[in-house]
N, C-alpha and C positions, 0 to 999 in steps of 0.2 A: 740192332738198334731197334727199340720199340717204336710204334707209330707216334706215341705221346712224346718221346725223345726227340724224333725227327721234326715233329711239328714245333717243339720248343726251339730247336736249332734254327728252324726257318724264321720264327718269330723274331729271334735275336738278330738274324741277318737283317731283316726287314727294319728292325728298330735302328739300325746304324744309318739309315736314310732319312730319319726322323719324319718329317711330314713332306718331303720332297718327292712327289709322285713321279716326276721325270726320272729321277734317279732309280726309283722302284721299278718303272717300266724297263729302264735299261737293264737292271738286274734280271728282270723276267726274260728279256730277250737274250741275255748272256746264258741263262739256264737252258733256253731252247736251243742254243747253238751247241751246248754240250750234251744234248740228248743223243743216246746212241742210236745209230741208224737202224731203222726197222728193216726187216728183210723185204725186198721189194715184192715178193709174192704176196705179202699182206696188204699192199697198197691197191686194193680192189674195192668195189662198191660193198662187198660183203662185210668189210671190217670198218667202214665209215661210221662214226657215231651220229646217230640221228639226233637232230635238235641243235646241231652247231651250224652256225652260219658259214664259217670256214670249213674246208675239208679237214677232218681229223681220222686218222686210221689208227686203230688200236687192236693190238694182239695180245692175247693172254694164254698162258700155259702153266700147267702145274709141274713144278720141278722141286723134288725132295720136300714135299709136303708144304711148299710154299707157292704163292701165285707170282709169276714174273710177267710184268707188262712191258711192251714195247710200243711206240707210237711215232708218229709224225703228223705234221700239219702244213698247209700251204700258206699259213699266216704266221708272221713272226711272234706276235703277242700270244696268239693261241698256242703256238708250239712251246712257248715259255710256260703257259698255264699247264699243259699236258705234262710237261717235264716236271713241274712241281707236284703234280698229283702222282706221277710215277715215282718220284723221289719218296713221297710218303707211304705209298700203298704197295709198291713192288717189293718182292722178297719178304712178304708177310704171309702169315697163316690166313686161311679163308675167314675163320671166325673173327680174327682181329680187324680184318679189312671190313667185314659186315657190320662190325660194332664201332667202328671209328666214326666219330662224330664230326671230324673235319673243322673243329672250332678255330683252328689256326687262321682260316680263311677269313673269319670276321675280325679276328684280333689284328691282323695285319692290314685289315681294310680293304682287301682285294675287291670283294663283290661290290661295294659301294662306288669303287672307282673304275668299274667296268661299264661299258654300254650295256643297255638291257639286253641286246642280243648275245653279247659275250658272256654276260651273267648267266643267261639261260644256257649257253654252250658249257659253261663251267659245271653247272648242275647236270647237264647230260653227260659229261665226262665221268663225274663221280658215280652217277647212277649206273652207267654201263660198267664201270669197273667193278661195282659191287655186285651187278648181275652176273658178270663173268666169274667172280669169285664164288658166287652162289653155285653156278653151273659146275664149276670145276671142283667144288668142294667134295662132292660124291666120287671123284676120280683120284682122291689122294688116299 
């Protein structure tokens, strides 16, 4: 499934909740609960995303020409946010990740309903995932 198709799927999911942000946050928390466990060896300072208020660990690796991400966070909303980013960007080609505009974030209204520190954390997550894709691009 392409990044654009996944983004559209997420937009449609969030549209089900109309303008009820309490339900949208609950959905985000559920997404975080479904996030596959990151290998504990990657839950070190080396893998922490800088710029996030909460601790967010991100591991990236190249597998069969695609970038595969795993992550975890010590905060439930943040874990849901990183789960959403992984859903969109994991198992995609590096070029597709680098060119992804992540427009779905604005469409679902996520950034405007986050505290400034969480919004900055979201930007840091995307930036780190793209930097990792760029770094791994040469290894594919």
